[in-house]
C-alpha positions as a printed Julia matrix, in Angstrom:
482×3 Matrix{Float64}:
 -50.29   30.26  271.87
 -50.87   32.29  269.34
 -51.13   36.39  270.98
 -54.22   37.54  271.78
 -53.45   40.87  269.8
 -52.14   41.06  266.75
 -49.44   42.77  265.74
 -51.71   46.12  263.5
 -48.47   48.0   262.82
 -48.24   46.07  259.23
 -49.86   47.32  256.26
 -53.45   46.57  255.38
 -54.18   43.41  253.69
 -56.22   45.11  250.81
 -55.39   47.99  248.36
 -56.92   51.04  248.61
 -58.04   53.31  245.56
 -57.2    57.23  245.88
 -59.94   59.53  245.73
 -58.08   62.21  244.77
 -60.05   64.66  246.75
 -57.85   67.04  249.05
 -57.52   66.05  252.53
 -59.77   62.82  252.16
 -57.24   60.66  251.42
 -54.67   61.69  254.18
 -58.06   61.15  256.39
 -58.55   57.65  255.19
 -54.64   56.82  254.99
 -54.72   56.05  251.33
 -58.15   56.54  249.89
 -61.09   54.16  249.81
 -61.04   50.33  249.88
 -60.31   48.84  246.85
 -63.16   46.4   245.37
 -65.34   47.73  248.12
 -68.27   49.37  248.84
 -68.32   53.1   251.02
 -71.27   54.46  252.21
 -71.32   58.34  252.16
 -74.82   59.68  254.15
 -75.54   62.49  255.5
 -78.85   65.04  255.59
 -79.71   67.16  252.46
 -77.23   69.69  251.05
 -74.3    68.29  252.85
 -72.42   67.1   249.16
 -73.01   63.36  249.0
 -73.68   63.71  245.49
 -70.73   66.01  245.05
 -68.45   63.75  247.04
 -69.11   60.9   244.74
 -69.09   62.53  241.63
 -65.68   64.24  242.36
 -64.75   60.57  243.11
 -65.5    59.36  239.8
 -63.97   62.55  237.82
 -60.69   62.72  239.95
 -60.25   58.8   238.8
 -61.22   59.29  235.3
 -58.75   62.78  234.81
 -55.94   61.66  237.61
 -56.01   57.95  237.52
 -57.64   56.82  233.75
 -59.87   54.83  235.63
 -63.28   54.73  234.04
 -66.29   55.44  236.11
 -70.35   55.24  236.23
 -72.48   57.55  238.11
 -75.83   55.6   238.26
 -78.7    58.23  239.56
 -82.46   57.36  240.61
 -83.82   60.89  240.86
 -81.52   63.42  239.13
 -81.58   63.55  235.51
 -78.27   63.08  233.33
 -78.62   66.69  232.12
 -79.24   68.07  235.38
 -75.98   66.12  236.7
 -73.64   67.38  234.32
 -75.09   70.74  234.71
 -74.56   71.5   238.03
 -71.58   69.69  238.37
 -69.88   71.87  235.66
 -70.98   75.08  238.19
 -68.06   73.35  240.56
 -65.49   73.38  237.68
 -66.1    69.73  236.49
 -65.65   69.19  233.19
 -67.91   66.22  232.46
 -68.71   66.09  228.82
 -65.03   65.57  227.68
 -64.37   62.71  230.17
 -67.81   61.01  228.63
 -66.6    61.48  225.26
 -63.22   59.79  226.19
 -65.26   56.7   227.67
 -63.58   57.52  231.04
 -67.33   58.42  232.6
 -70.86   57.56  232.02
 -73.98   59.08  234.16
 -76.82   57.72  233.65
 -80.22   57.91  235.33
 -82.34   54.54  235.95
 -86.18   54.59  236.66
 -86.59   50.88  237.42
 -90.52   50.29  237.42
 -92.19   48.38  240.12
 -92.29   45.34  237.94
 -88.49   45.73  237.6
 -87.69   45.62  241.44
 -90.59   43.85  242.75
 -91.12   40.33  240.97
 -93.88   37.52  242.08
 -94.5    39.48  245.05
 -90.54   39.4   246.17
 -88.31   42.37  246.16
 -85.19   41.76  244.11
 -82.35   44.19  242.53
 -81.92   41.75  239.57
 -82.82   45.05  237.49
 -80.04   47.13  238.76
 -77.33   44.65  238.89
 -78.26   43.93  235.32
 -78.03   47.52  234.39
 -74.47   47.77  236.2
 -73.3    44.57  234.54
 -74.01   45.87  231.31
 -72.2    49.02  231.72
 -68.73   47.1   233.03
 -68.74   45.11  229.88
 -69.55   48.15  227.71
 -66.94   50.67  229.44
 -64.85   48.39  231.72
 -65.7    50.47  234.73
 -63.37   50.76  237.64
 -65.08   53.0   239.83
 -69.07   53.27  240.54
 -71.59   55.9   242.03
 -75.08   54.52  243.58
 -76.98   57.83  243.91
 -78.92   56.96  246.26
 -80.66   53.31  246.71
 -83.08   54.92  249.15
 -85.06   55.92  245.99
 -85.83   52.3   245.45
 -86.04   51.17  249.26
 -89.19   53.04  249.49
 -90.81   50.44  247.35
 -91.2    48.25  250.26
 -91.42   48.1   253.81
 -90.11   44.95  254.55
 -86.36   45.83  255.82
 -85.43   42.46  256.13
 -85.62   41.69  252.83
 -83.96   44.82  251.93
 -80.97   44.3   253.87
 -80.89   40.79  252.32
 -81.02   42.44  248.7
 -78.63   45.25  250.2
 -76.05   42.99  251.11
 -76.23   40.49  248.44
 -75.79   43.8   245.92
 -72.85   44.2   247.9
 -71.08   41.24  247.58
 -71.74   41.04  243.82
 -69.86   44.42  243.45
 -67.26   43.05  245.74
 -66.82   40.03  243.14
 -66.94   42.55  240.26
 -64.11   44.03  241.6
 -65.27   47.34  241.4
 -64.71   50.46  243.96
 -68.02   51.54  244.72
 -69.44   54.8   246.74
 -73.33   54.38  247.58
 -74.96   57.82  249.07
 -77.56   57.34  252.09
 -80.36   59.9   253.42
 -79.51   60.54  256.98
 -82.24   59.03  259.6
 -84.15   60.42  262.22
 -81.98   58.57  264.99
 -79.27   56.92  263.15
 -76.88   57.42  260.15
 -78.98   56.41  257.6
 -83.23   56.02  256.94
 -83.29   51.99  256.8
 -80.36   51.6   259.79
 -78.43   48.39  258.28
 -76.68   50.31  255.5
 -73.69   51.4   257.38
 -73.16   48.0   259.05
 -73.29   46.12  255.5
 -70.75   48.71  253.88
 -66.85   48.1   254.48
 -66.34   52.33  255.04
 -68.99   54.75  256.05
 -68.3    58.51  255.92
 -70.55   60.82  257.64
 -71.42   64.28  256.22
 -72.57   66.99  258.44
 -74.25   70.42  257.25
 -74.95   72.58  260.43
 -76.31   76.06  261.31
 -74.85   77.53  264.34
 -75.67   81.28  265.12
 -76.33   82.16  261.7
 -73.44   80.37  260.63
 -73.0    77.38  258.06
 -70.38   74.76  259.06
 -69.81   71.27  257.25
 -67.82   68.43  258.68
 -66.67   65.06  257.69
 -66.56   61.89  259.85
 -64.99   58.84  258.96
 -67.54   56.52  261.37
 -65.65   53.02  259.92
 -63.01   51.88  257.99
 -62.95   47.9   258.24
 -59.25   46.62  258.46
 -57.61   49.93  258.3
 -56.9    52.69  260.44
 -58.02   56.42  259.92
 -58.8    59.78  261.13
 -61.4    59.51  263.86
 -62.47   63.22  264.42
 -64.68   65.49  262.54
 -63.07   67.36  259.94
 -64.04   70.74  258.08
 -64.57   70.42  254.47
 -65.92   72.56  251.73
 -67.34   72.81  248.57
 -66.69   75.73  245.92
 -65.49   76.76  242.63
 -63.39   73.99  243.14
 -65.4    71.47  243.92
 -65.0    68.95  247.54
 -62.41   69.47  249.93
 -60.97   68.42  253.11
 -58.14   70.29  253.06
 -56.2    70.95  255.27
 -55.54   68.69  258.2
 -53.55   68.97  260.93
 -50.13   67.07  260.9
 -49.71   64.49  263.75
 -46.28   63.82  263.3
 -44.91   66.97  263.99
 -42.31   66.48  261.5
 -41.65   70.05  260.3
 -37.9    71.49  259.2
 -36.42   73.6   261.76
 -34.38   76.1   259.88
 -31.03   77.71  261.39
 -31.58   80.66  259.12
 -33.03   84.26  260.35
 -35.29   86.58  259.17
 -35.62   90.12  260.23
 -38.57   91.52  262.38
 -38.08   94.6   260.68
 -36.94   96.64  263.93
 -33.11   96.68  264.61
 -34.19   96.98  268.38
 -36.45   94.16  268.57
 -33.75   91.93  266.2
 -31.37   92.54  269.58
 -34.2    91.9   272.17
 -34.81   88.52  270.19
 -30.85   87.36  270.17
 -29.47   89.51  267.99
 -30.93   88.37  264.46
 -34.9    88.57  264.6
 -36.82   85.59  264.19
 -36.05   81.79  262.48
 -37.4    81.61  259.39
 -40.53   79.05  259.17
 -41.41   79.87  262.47
 -45.02   81.19  264.1
 -44.76   84.34  265.94
 -47.55   85.89  268.1
 -47.91   89.59  268.77
 -50.55   90.24  271.49
 -51.56   93.29  273.35
 -54.52   95.9   274.09
 -55.79   97.96  271.58
 -53.4   100.87  270.7
 -50.05   98.72  271.73
 -48.84   98.79  267.89
 -49.18   95.35  267.25
 -50.48   96.01  263.65
 -47.51   98.27  262.97
 -45.07   95.38  264.41
 -46.86   93.38  261.91
 -46.2    95.67  259.02
 -42.95   96.59  259.63
 -41.87   92.53  259.27
 -43.72   92.38  256.43
 -42.15   95.57  254.88
 -39.01   94.48  256.07
 -39.26   91.36  254.06
 -40.84   92.48  250.62
 -37.86   94.92  250.7
 -35.59   92.07  250.53
 -37.53   90.89  247.45
 -39.7    88.02  249.34
 -43.19   87.92  248.65
 -45.67   88.72  251.55
 -49.34   88.24  251.97
 -50.97   90.24  254.87
 -54.37   89.25  256.08
 -56.07   92.4   257.29
 -59.43   91.54  259.28
 -60.0    95.01  260.62
 -58.79   97.64  258.36
 -58.73   97.75  254.29
 -55.76   97.82  252.09
 -55.8   101.66  251.87
 -56.91  102.16  255.25
 -53.59  100.25  256.84
 -51.4   101.83  253.82
 -52.17  105.07  254.99
 -52.02  104.54  258.68
 -48.13  102.75  258.39
 -47.19  106.43  257.0
 -47.18  107.5   260.65
 -44.49  105.0   261.55
 -42.22  105.35  258.54
 -43.65  102.56  256.45
 -44.64  103.15  252.97
 -46.38  100.09  251.87
 -47.92  101.52  248.33
 -44.82  100.8   246.43
 -44.38   97.16  247.63
 -48.02   96.56  246.59
 -47.51   97.94  243.21
 -44.25   95.77  242.76
 -46.37   92.66  243.7
 -44.01   91.57  246.61
 -47.07   92.52  249.01
 -50.49   91.21  248.71
 -53.29   92.87  251.33
 -56.45   90.98  251.26
 -58.92   92.47  253.85
 -62.2    90.9   254.83
 -64.36   90.74  257.7
 -64.59   87.18  259.26
 -68.24   87.64  260.05
 -69.26   86.86  256.45
 -68.81   83.57  256.41
 -67.77   80.24  258.46
 -64.63   79.35  259.67
 -63.96   76.69  257.06
 -64.46   78.96  254.27
 -62.07   81.25  255.77
 -59.33   78.09  256.54
 -59.54   76.96  252.86
 -59.64   80.56  251.38
 -56.62   81.71  253.32
 -54.99   78.34  251.99
 -56.04   78.83  248.44
 -54.88   82.74  248.68
 -51.48   81.31  249.61
 -50.78   78.78  247.33
 -51.59   80.75  244.82
 -49.64   83.73  245.53
 -46.59   81.49  246.94
 -45.38   83.99  249.55
 -42.19   83.06  251.95
 -43.98   85.49  255.1
 -47.72   85.67  256.13
 -49.38   87.71  258.41
 -52.89   87.7   260.13
 -54.0    90.51  261.76
 -55.81   90.31  264.15
 -56.61   86.58  264.61
 -58.8    87.01  267.95
 -61.53   88.63  264.97
 -62.41   85.01  264.3
 -63.81   84.21  267.7
 -66.72   86.39  265.99
 -67.49   82.7   263.89
 -66.94   80.09  266.33
 -65.71   79.07  269.86
 -62.49   79.36  271.27
 -61.95   75.87  270.34
 -63.0    75.84  266.54
 -60.58   78.75  266.51
 -57.6    77.2   267.79
 -58.13   73.97  265.57
 -58.65   76.33  262.61
 -55.22   78.12  263.35
 -53.38   74.81  264.13
 -54.13   73.39  260.78
 -52.97   77.27  259.45
 -49.84   76.99  261.18
 -49.21   73.28  260.34
 -50.08   74.34  256.7
 -47.73   77.17  256.96
 -44.84   75.34  258.83
 -44.6    72.49  256.05
 -44.11   75.08  253.4
 -41.41   76.78  255.44
 -43.51   79.98  255.71
 -42.72   82.38  258.23
 -45.91   83.69  259.82
 -46.91   86.69  262.06
 -50.31   86.43  264.09
 -51.25   89.39  266.33
 -53.83   88.81  269.21
 -55.95   91.35  271.19
 -55.73   90.41  274.51
 -59.18   89.17  276.46
 -61.22   91.2   279.05
 -58.41   90.86  281.67
 -56.17   93.14  279.83
 -53.15   91.36  280.5
 -50.74   90.87  277.71
 -49.78   87.7   277.92
 -52.88   86.41  277.74
 -54.56   85.31  274.66
 -58.26   84.44  273.71
 -57.83   81.75  271.2
 -55.2    79.99  273.1
 -52.67   79.29  270.8
 -49.69   80.96  272.8
 -48.35   77.25  273.34
 -48.14   76.45  269.95
 -46.38   79.5   268.47
 -42.18   79.82  268.6
 -42.01   83.33  269.45
 -44.64   85.19  271.78
 -44.01   88.73  272.17
 -46.45   91.03  274.74
 -47.5    94.6   274.41
 -48.73   96.69  276.84
 -50.04  100.25  277.54
 -48.76  101.81  281.09
 -49.74  105.28  282.6
 -46.94  107.17  284.34
 -48.02  110.77  285.31
 -50.76  111.79  283.14
 -49.25  110.08  279.93
 -49.56  106.56  278.51
 -46.34  104.89  277.24
 -46.05  101.33  275.25
 -43.86   98.55  276.62
 -42.95   95.48  275.19
 -41.66   91.99  276.27
 -40.51   88.79  274.76
 -42.62   86.1   276.68
 -40.92   83.14  275.16
 -38.72   82.02  272.07
 -37.83   79.22  271.25
 -34.12   77.81  270.84
 -33.03   81.63  271.01
 -31.03   83.06  274.03
 -33.65   86.36  274.28
 -33.74   89.06  276.68
 -36.05   88.96  279.31
 -35.78   92.79  279.88
 -39.38   94.92  279.33
 -38.66   98.01  277.04
 -40.73  101.24  275.98
 -41.56  101.04  272.46
 -41.41  104.41  270.99
 -43.26  104.98  267.54
 -42.95  107.71  265.47
 -43.01  109.33  261.78
 -39.01  107.92  261.87
 -39.74  104.34  262.65
 -39.06  102.47  266.13
 -37.11  102.92  269.25
 -37.05  100.11  271.92
 -35.39  102.38  275.47
 -34.71  101.02  278.65
 -37.51  101.86  281.04
 -36.41  104.66  283.38
 -36.9   104.46  287.43
 -39.84  106.34  287.22
 -41.55  103.64  284.52
 -40.28  100.78  286.65
 -42.1   102.05  289.6
């Protein structure tokens, strides 16, 4: 008797066409189904047209596959101008006959013949272009404009399915865009059932912050990422990057990198942190988190390594001035191009824009060390879970590149130094907690290591002393212990 459940570990029986869009090919595990149709649906302004056009442009530019973009609403010149604002050079691809953009204005006589609805006029247009430029990729944006001519959904469904079958017989990989319905993915409801792959784009506003999310609703014959993924439309086009690593196959370096403080290196086991690891510095305000982060960044830059410091509370000039009080001069390192300080307020844009902005800055600067100070400020533009998801993506992105990262985090209202509002403590490799204690009529700073994976670190609580001469970690006195 044949098994009821077949082995799904084998490769899919059909080929896939890479979109070339960052992140989307990872989510779809290789791209869109070759020679089949994909429905991209969503509300106005979510980026349906942009995704479709980028699919064609990257196909022509990166894979030398000719593409046809058919619009039923926007004029050709407007489409070319609009996409040009996002860095797409459509004119050169059109001149090379790798891309054609056309507007089809099918009249009622062309779609309603002898009282019956038909897409023969559209099929004739596409067939002509197949012969003219041998297209491999097609975008139809969108059929809703034609479907509005008829109210009989049974006829619309029949013609839509007939169009998809015809395109499949031609071997054309197609994206069809559709408008979101009131209580369904699309306006008419049947498009998603007939399509081989369905991608849903959602542009939502939460507490006055814009959020974009992409989800692969279905993909016949193939596994795929099933979660919601943040995406961004910016000057570089459409991006769904980075996504989290599911395999956790990062390299595990055995080399060390200094914390920038000799006494802290000894507390960590003698050498500092593992290269390519993640370090969290948590504590109340005024415990010295930023100072320790700057000591790490300064030490790396003084060795000739590039470091990028994302400051979410202080400007670069303010941070540079303040660090002089603990003997750290960041100015020469910045002038030499070894240290780059990027200062911004998180609440001026959404988390996905910060995610892409941070990763883009890292890719452009190519540092070996990264600091984000403090990560808890991202909570102002997202929930704890959303911030955790974003930071997970950043950690995976940096670990994949062997970059050593330091995060600072303000402790929550409880004031306990070994609690974090962003809930990333379980993901980091080394967690150092800082605290303020009142002894007599004065306060002193304390530091200890909560955890440090793979290291024989000290469990002792030390006093952290900061002055213009630098940093010193002292053993606690009996009075301080009491």
